[in-house]
C-alpha angles and dihedrals in degrees: 000000000000121000125190116203122194120199085027094158094061124092096266095040089050092049092052092046092049094049093047091046097048102027087227126122124169095222102047151331121292120214124265088247091060090048092057102060139120110230122206103195112196128187120188090273092059096040127013101200092198091076111078099197093049092049092049091047095051094045092046093049098042096038097203118189089214134029119196113196112206094152115115145146096243102169095111096193092040090057089063093059097034101042093154092053092048091047093052095050102033100037112017092039094060090042091055092048091048092053092047093048093048091053092061100028095249125154117246124209110191122190116220138168149247087242090083085082126076093230100220097120133092104220128063115275118248124210090256095055120111116266122223113163120200100196137058088246093054093043095051092045090051091051088051089055090050092051092050091053092045100048105030127056096192104056143141117195108197117193117199140160147210093009122189129178143169094261124060134005124315144153094270095055091043093053093047091052094045093046092054093047101041110024091212129064137180117209132175116259100185098075117077130191146123123290108219128201109220090223091062092045093048091050093056093045089054091049091050096050092065092056138066092227091127123182144073120323137186111214116178139131114284115260130025137248143160124263085253091055089046092052093047090053091049091053092045096050091044090052092227121159097236136126120224120205125194121234134174125253093246088069089068123076102223130158096217131057116235124212109255092214118023102151112149131214114220092218097141092052091051091050097047126020096002132262110261097159109137124235104273094241093053093047091048094049091051091048094051093046090053092043090058 
């Protein structure tokens, strides 16, 4: 089986590539089928997903059975000032991959985000809940989802949130570094969501790709918290002498609005392949122990 991964140099793309290459995942066994694959790992230099003809050419020549799209314009504030750039990567990119996959009958797994929701509720969003993004990032990611559904018949849209992994930059590494350097941090406490270990997310993506359980999935760490709670747990598990103080979002000068409550419910996982996402605290503690 041949798998093409876009955005392969990011933290999720790297996690998927590593698991498929080694056959080892910290949260569970992967099948023998997933261990015997040829991985084509593409960063933006190898494949710019914003160019339709190039995408079609690569997919036609390589003939992958599965394409996993981890490429995204994830700078939330940057998306507000570079809407065209965000649109090309987050919307046109998935469209191009969907068209290319449909031409050869390949499956497409597209990674999306909790930011497709407005975030004004009080209970975790299910896959069937109405989307209503409030930022350029969320709007372009939602359009990417729509294009995937429109142009590809064999698709998995996987929504996730607050992802951190062993490769690349993320909130966990940023907090650890800042805590060691400063000894005192202020973090917003009025935005709630689900921290997600990239290892858990990659595991479920690999499980999904072997099925025909097509559709839209939420895939996040179990349990919810605020960024402030998340930061406190990071400092605690890292055993750093640092105080963490809560602040409100209006104290930060940011271009983009963030959803106040974007927690997701992994309902589709529970009802199909099974939900094996770890509680966010357990997954975080394991990550930090391995990081050290």
